[in-house]
C-alpha positions as CSV (number, residue, x, y, z in Angstrom):
1,M,8.5,-23.6,18.3
2,E,8.5,-20.2,16.6
3,K,5.9,-17.7,17.9
4,I,4.7,-15.2,15.4
5,L,2.3,-13.4,17.7
6,N,4.2,-11.3,20.3
7,Y,1.9,-9.4,22.5
8,K,3.3,-10.1,25.9
9,N,5.5,-7.4,27.4
10,T,4.9,-5.2,24.3
11,P,4.0,-1.6,24.9
12,T,0.7,-1.0,23.2
13,L,-1.6,1.9,22.7
14,K,-5.3,1.8,23.2
15,I,-7.0,3.1,20.2
16,K,-10.7,3.9,20.3
17,T,-12.6,1.7,17.9
18,N,-13.7,4.5,15.6
19,S,-10.2,6.0,15.7
20,L,-8.7,2.6,14.8
21,D,-11.0,2.4,11.8
22,K,-10.0,5.9,10.8
23,L,-6.3,5.3,11.4
24,L,-6.3,2.2,9.2
25,A,-8.6,3.8,6.6
26,T,-6.4,6.8,6.2
27,S,-3.3,4.7,6.0
28,M,-4.4,2.3,3.2
29,P,-3.4,3.2,-0.3
30,E,-6.2,3.2,-2.9
31,A,-3.8,1.5,-5.3
32,L,-0.3,0.1,-5.2
33,N,2.0,-1.0,-8.0
34,I,3.6,-4.3,-6.8
35,Y,5.7,-5.1,-9.9
36,Q,5.3,-3.8,-13.4
37,R,2.6,-6.5,-14.1
38,A,0.9,-6.6,-10.7
39,H,-1.3,-4.0,-9.1
40,L,-3.4,-3.9,-5.9
41,I,-6.6,-1.8,-6.1
42,K,-8.7,-1.1,-3.1
43,S,-12.1,-2.7,-3.4
44,T,-15.4,-1.6,-1.9
45,A,-16.8,-5.1,-1.3
46,V,-15.1,-8.0,0.6
47,A,-15.3,-11.2,-1.3
48,D,-17.3,-14.1,0.1
49,V,-15.3,-16.4,2.3
50,S,-14.5,-19.7,0.6
51,H,-13.4,-22.9,2.3
52,N,-10.6,-23.0,-0.2
53,D,-9.2,-19.5,0.4
54,F,-5.5,-19.3,0.6
55,K,-4.7,-17.7,4.0
56,I,-1.6,-16.1,5.5
57,I,-1.0,-14.4,8.8
58,F,1.3,-11.6,9.9
59,G,1.9,-10.8,13.5
60,I,2.1,-7.1,14.5
61,S,4.1,-6.0,17.5
62,G,5.2,-2.6,18.8
63,E,3.0,0.4,19.7
64,I,0.2,-1.3,17.8
65,S,0.0,-5.1,18.3
66,G,-2.2,-7.9,17.0
67,F,-2.2,-9.7,13.7
68,V,-3.5,-9.5,10.2
69,V,-5.0,-12.5,8.3
70,C,-4.9,-12.1,4.6
71,K,-7.1,-14.3,2.3
72,A,-7.1,-14.8,-1.4
73,N,-9.6,-16.7,-3.5
74,L,-7.5,-18.5,-6.0
75,E,-10.1,-21.1,-6.7
76,N,-11.4,-19.7,-10.0
77,V,-8.2,-18.1,-11.2
78,T,-6.3,-21.0,-12.8
79,S,-6.1,-24.8,-12.9
80,N,-2.5,-24.7,-14.0
81,E,-0.5,-25.9,-10.9
82,K,2.6,-23.9,-11.8
83,R,0.6,-20.7,-12.4
84,H,-1.3,-21.4,-9.1
85,G,2.0,-21.5,-7.2
86,F,3.2,-18.3,-8.9
87,L,0.0,-16.5,-7.9
88,Q,0.2,-17.8,-4.3
89,G,3.8,-16.4,-4.1
90,L,2.7,-13.1,-5.7
91,F,-0.2,-12.8,-3.2
92,V,2.1,-13.3,-0.2
93,E,4.6,-10.7,-1.6
94,S,1.8,-8.3,-2.4
95,M,0.3,-8.5,1.1
96,N,3.8,-8.0,2.6
97,I,4.4,-4.9,0.5
98,L,0.9,-3.5,1.2
99,L,1.1,-4.0,5.0
100,G,4.6,-2.5,5.0
101,K,3.1,0.6,3.2
102,I,0.2,0.8,5.6
103,F,2.3,0.6,8.7
104,T,4.9,3.1,7.2
105,N,2.0,5.5,6.6
106,I,0.9,5.1,10.2
107,E,4.4,5.7,11.5
108,N,4.9,8.8,9.3
109,A,1.5,10.3,10.2
110,H,1.2,9.3,13.8
111,S,4.6,8.3,15.0
112,L,3.4,4.8,15.9
113,M,6.1,2.2,15.3
114,S,5.1,-1.4,14.6
115,Y,6.8,-4.4,13.3
116,L,5.5,-7.2,11.1
117,S,6.5,-10.8,11.5
118,P,7.3,-12.9,8.4
119,P,4.1,-14.3,6.9
120,K,2.9,-17.8,7.8
121,I,0.6,-19.9,5.7
122,L,-2.5,-20.8,7.7
123,T,-3.8,-24.3,7.3
124,T,-6.1,-25.9,9.9
125,A,-6.4,-25.9,13.7
126,A,-5.6,-29.6,13.7
127,Q,-2.3,-28.9,11.9
128,Q,-1.4,-25.7,13.8
129,P,-3.0,-26.1,17.3
130,M,-0.6,-23.7,19.1
131,L,-1.0,-21.0,16.5
132,F,-4.8,-21.2,16.5
133,K,-4.7,-21.1,20.3
134,E,-2.8,-17.8,20.2
135,L,-5.2,-16.5,17.5
136,K,-8.1,-17.3,19.8
137,K,-6.7,-15.1,22.6
138,F,-6.4,-12.1,20.2
139,E,-9.9,-12.7,18.7
140,E,-11.4,-12.5,22.2
141,A,-9.7,-9.2,22.9
142,A,-10.0,-7.4,19.6
143,K,-12.6,-6.0,17.2
144,P,-11.8,-7.2,13.7
145,I,-11.5,-4.7,10.9
146,T,-11.7,-6.1,7.3
147,T,-10.8,-4.4,4.1
148,A,-10.6,-5.7,0.5
149,Y,-8.2,-5.3,-2.4
150,S,-8.2,-6.8,-5.9
151,L,-4.8,-8.1,-7.1
152,K,-4.6,-7.7,-10.9
153,I,-1.9,-9.5,-12.8
154,D,-2.0,-10.0,-16.6
155,Q,-5.5,-11.5,-17.3
156,D,-6.1,-12.6,-13.7
157,I,-8.0,-10.7,-10.9
158,I,-7.6,-12.2,-7.4
159,E,-10.0,-11.0,-4.8
160,C,-8.2,-10.5,-1.5
161,S,-9.2,-9.5,2.0
162,M,-7.3,-8.4,5.1
163,T,-8.7,-8.7,8.6
164,F,-6.9,-6.7,11.2
165,E,-7.2,-8.0,14.8
166,I,-5.6,-5.3,17.0
167,I,-5.2,-5.4,20.8
168,Q,-6.2,-2.1,22.2
169,T,-4.7,-1.0,25.6
170,G,-4.2,2.8,25.5
171,I,-5.9,5.9,23.8
172,I,-5.1,8.1,20.8
173,E,-7.2,10.4,18.8
174,V,-6.8,10.4,15.0
């Protein structure tokens, strides 16, 4: 079984909670052009959680370790199945690009190297029991930090959120 969360034997840094908030906040772009037709724009309000949210997870390993759960509310965007699939793929690619940008900004500003795992679609604990067991370990040790973006493509606006769960084991000041 493939493991996407690699926190054992990984050198990590302890980051004070307020410093972690600041580290992420200063590394997140206000806007990001994904493709010519798609743009991510930082939002001030996190969308309400829906039971039907499309969720993906990225593992983080390196000097910062943990995971990021990204959610998109595609419920009200389209009823066209082909368009829905396209928007799911675009959401996954957008989150991958955004996270790459965030962690590149962290590396450039603070010399902290981290790696992202390929994204995995999150379904249910019943369908992915080992993954949810691993996630539970992180959730017990980390303080979640959530931010929001709007993904704009053509006439659609998809409200997205990213929740960072980062294990903290050393100290830096930002």
